[in-house]
C-alpha positions in Angstrom: -14.3 -33.8 145.8 -17.3 -34.6 147.9 -17.0 -36.9 150.8 -19.9 -39.0 149.4 -17.7 -40.1 146.5 -16.7 -43.8 146.3 -13.7 -44.4 148.2 -11.4 -46.7 146.1 -8.2 -48.6 147.1 -5.9 -48.9 144.2 -4.3 -52.4 144.0 -1.2 -51.3 142.3 0.3 -54.9 141.1 3.9 -55.7 141.3 4.8 -55.4 137.8 3.2 -51.9 137.9 5.1 -51.0 140.9 8.6 -52.4 140.0 8.5 -51.9 136.0 5.8 -49.4 135.0 4.6 -46.9 137.5 3.2 -44.5 135.0 0.4 -47.1 134.7 -0.7 -46.5 138.4 -0.5 -42.8 137.9 -2.9 -43.1 134.8 -5.3 -45.4 136.8 -5.3 -42.9 139.8 -6.2 -40.1 137.2 -8.9 -42.2 135.6 -10.4 -43.0 139.0 -10.4 -39.3 140.1 -11.8 -38.1 136.7 -14.6 -40.5 137.3 -15.3 -38.8 140.6 -13.7 -41.3 143.1 -11.4 -40.6 146.2 -8.7 -42.8 145.7 -5.9 -44.2 148.1 -3.0 -46.4 147.5 -2.4 -48.5 150.7 1.3 -48.8 151.8 0.6 -52.3 153.1 -0.4 -53.9 150.0 1.9 -56.9 148.7 1.9 -59.2 145.8 -1.6 -60.9 145.0 -0.1 -64.0 145.8 -0.7 -65.3 141.8 3.1 -66.8 141.4 2.8 -68.9 144.5 -0.5 -70.0 143.5 0.3 -71.0 140.0 3.3 -72.9 141.5 1.0 -74.8 143.7 2.4 -73.3 146.9 -1.2 -72.7 148.8 0.2 -72.0 152.2 2.1 -69.2 151.1 -0.6 -68.0 148.9 -2.9 -67.7 151.8 -0.7 -65.9 154.0 0.1 -63.2 150.8 -3.8 -63.3 150.3 -4.7 -62.5 154.2 -2.4 -59.4 154.2 -4.1 -58.1 151.0 -7.5 -58.7 152.6 -6.5 -56.5 155.7 -4.9 -53.9 153.7 -8.1 -53.4 151.6 -10.7 -53.9 154.4 -12.2 -50.5 154.7 -12.5 -49.4 151.0 -15.8 -49.2 149.1 -14.0 -50.6 146.3 -10.9 -52.1 145.2 -9.6 -51.5 141.6 -6.9 -53.2 139.8 -5.3 -52.2 136.4 -4.6 -55.7 135.5 -7.1 -58.5 134.7 -4.6 -61.2 135.7 -4.3 -59.9 139.5 -7.7 -58.8 139.3 -8.9 -62.3 138.6 -6.7 -63.9 141.3 -8.5 -61.5 144.1 -12.1 -62.1 142.4 -11.8 -65.6 141.5 -9.3 -67.4 143.5 -9.1 -65.7 147.0 -12.6 -67.2 147.9 -11.7 -70.8 146.7 -8.5 -70.5 148.8 -10.4 -70.3 152.0 -13.4 -72.7 151.4 -12.7 -74.7 154.3 -12.3 -71.8 156.8 -15.8 -70.0 157.3 -14.1 -66.9 159.1 -11.5 -66.0 156.5 -13.7 -67.1 153.6 -16.4 -64.4 154.6 -13.4 -61.7 154.3 -12.1 -63.3 151.1 -15.3 -63.2 149.6 -16.2 -59.7 150.6 -13.2 -58.5 149.2 -13.8 -60.4 145.9 -17.2 -58.8 145.8 -15.6 -55.2 145.9 -12.9 -55.9 143.4 -12.9 -54.6 139.8 -10.6 -54.6 137.1 -10.0 -50.9 136.3 -11.8 -50.7 132.9 -14.8 -52.8 134.0 -14.8 -50.6 137.1 -15.1 -47.4 135.1 -17.6 -48.5 132.5 -19.8 -50.8 134.5 -19.7 -49.0 138.1 -19.1 -45.6 137.5 -20.9 -45.4 134.2 -18.1 -43.8 131.9 -18.8 -43.7 128.4 -15.9 -41.4 127.3 -12.8 -40.3 128.2 -10.9 -36.8 127.4 -7.7 -38.0 125.9 -5.9 -37.5 122.5 -3.4 -40.0 121.0 -2.4 -39.9 117.3 -2.3 -42.9 115.1 -3.7 -46.3 114.6 -3.8 -48.8 117.6 -4.4 -52.4 117.9 -5.7 -54.3 121.2 -4.7 -57.5 122.8 -6.9 -59.3 125.0 -5.4 -60.9 127.9 -6.2 -64.6 128.7 -7.1 -63.9 132.4 -9.1 -60.6 131.6 -10.9 -62.2 128.8 -11.7 -65.7 130.3 -12.0 -65.0 134.1 -13.4 -61.5 134.1 -15.3 -61.0 130.7 -13.2 -57.9 129.9 -13.4 -57.3 126.0 -15.9 -54.4 125.2 -15.1 -52.2 128.0 -11.7 -51.2 126.6 -13.0 -50.9 123.0 -16.0 -48.5 124.2 -13.5 -46.1 125.9 -10.7 -46.2 123.2 -13.3 -45.2 120.6 -13.6 -41.9 122.5 -9.9 -41.0 122.4 -9.4 -38.2 119.6 -7.0 -38.6 117.0 -7.0 -42.5 117.3 -8.2 -45.3 114.9 -8.8 -48.8 116.4 -7.9 -51.8 114.0 -8.7 -55.2 115.4 -6.2 -57.6 116.2 -6.3 -61.0 114.3 -6.9 -63.8 116.7 -6.8 -61.5 119.6 -8.2 -63.7 121.9 -5.2 -66.2 121.5 -2.7 -66.2 124.3 0.5 -64.4 123.9 2.5 -67.2 125.6 3.4 -65.2 128.8 1.1 -66.9 131.4 3.1 -65.9 134.3 4.9 -69.1 135.2 4.2 -70.8 132.0 6.7 -68.8 130.1 9.3 -70.3 132.4 8.0 -73.8 132.6 7.8 -74.0 128.8 10.0 -71.5 127.2 10.1 -73.1 123.6 6.5 -73.1 123.6 6.1 -69.7 124.9 8.5 -68.3 122.5 6.6 -69.7 119.4 3.3 -68.3 120.7 4.7 -64.7 121.2 6.2 -64.8 118.0 2.8 -65.7 116.3 1.2 -63.0 118.2 3.9 -60.3 117.3 3.3 -61.4 113.4 -0.5 -60.6 114.1 0.3 -57.2 115.7 2.6 -56.2 112.6 -0.4 -57.4 110.2 -2.5 -54.7 111.5 -0.3 -52.0 110.3 -0.8 -50.5 113.9 1.5 -48.0 115.3 0.7 -49.0 118.7 -0.4 -52.2 120.7 -2.2 -51.6 123.8 -3.7 -54.2 126.4 -4.8 -54.1 130.1 -1.9 -56.7 131.4 1.6 -55.6 132.0 2.9 -59.0 131.7 1.4 -59.6 128.1 2.8 -56.2 127.0 6.1 -56.9 128.4 6.2 -60.0 126.7 5.0 -58.8 123.4 7.0 -55.7 123.3 10.2 -57.8 123.7 9.3 -59.9 121.0 8.4 -57.3 118.7 11.8 -55.6 119.4 13.9 -58.7 118.8 11.9 -58.8 115.4 12.8 -55.5 114.5 9.2 -54.1 114.5 8.6 -50.5 114.9 5.3 -50.8 116.9 5.2 -49.0 120.2 3.6 -50.8 123.2 1.6 -49.2 125.9 -0.8 -50.2 128.9 -4.4 -49.0 127.8 -4.8 -46.9 131.0 -1.9 -44.6 129.9 -3.6 -43.8 126.6 -7.0 -43.5 128.3 -5.6 -41.0 130.8 -4.1 -38.9 128.1 -0.7 -39.9 129.2 0.3 -41.8 126.2 3.2 -39.4 125.2 4.6 -38.9 128.7 6.8 -41.8 129.2 8.7 -43.8 126.6 6.8 -47.1 125.3 7.4 -50.3 127.2 10.9 -51.6 126.9 12.2 -48.4 125.2 14.7 -46.2 126.9 14.2 -42.7 127.9 14.8 -39.9 125.8 17.7 -37.8 126.9 
């Protein structure tokens, strides 16, 4: 690969690291296929969003400063999550508004950071992927990706190029699934009603597979679909776009022995 290729640091996210590493491998494949040199800094940590959402600004700042340092030397930082991407892009600069020196570094990182599909389509100019996935899929737009970062058409554009697949729009796709990070812990009854409504919408499409770009949403919806006895498979969109949709079991399902 050319040394002039963009040097990308992959921010893996906690959920991908601990729950679904295949999403990280899919992201690396997509980025390398797009012509990028990819590195995964070992010093990276959580983006700090749980602490931020709980009102703990001091611990959030400490976490953010470690992330800022870990990704200082990359041309771009790419995140396979609208939620974590939104934290870095939108909230890091806000955290350090009263500290000019750190604010400059936070704003610099924010300006180099992109959600995965946005980076592929809008920075690297990717219009098609070489992937095959058999069946009908539907797509859930996560709140953070849609509302904070404007992620909507990017996913659909790339999904339309996947061979063997048809895309059925999800009714009320912009409606929250009820996960919301700490929201589902603070308000479990409301969260449960919201994800049940979302699961019913997914089932109404007749889709074989549900895709989304945020693992938190996917885990939440997958759990509810399984409790409802639905046969819908749930995967991160990067896995399908990278042609890795059949290499790992759907989210929440056991490995085949």
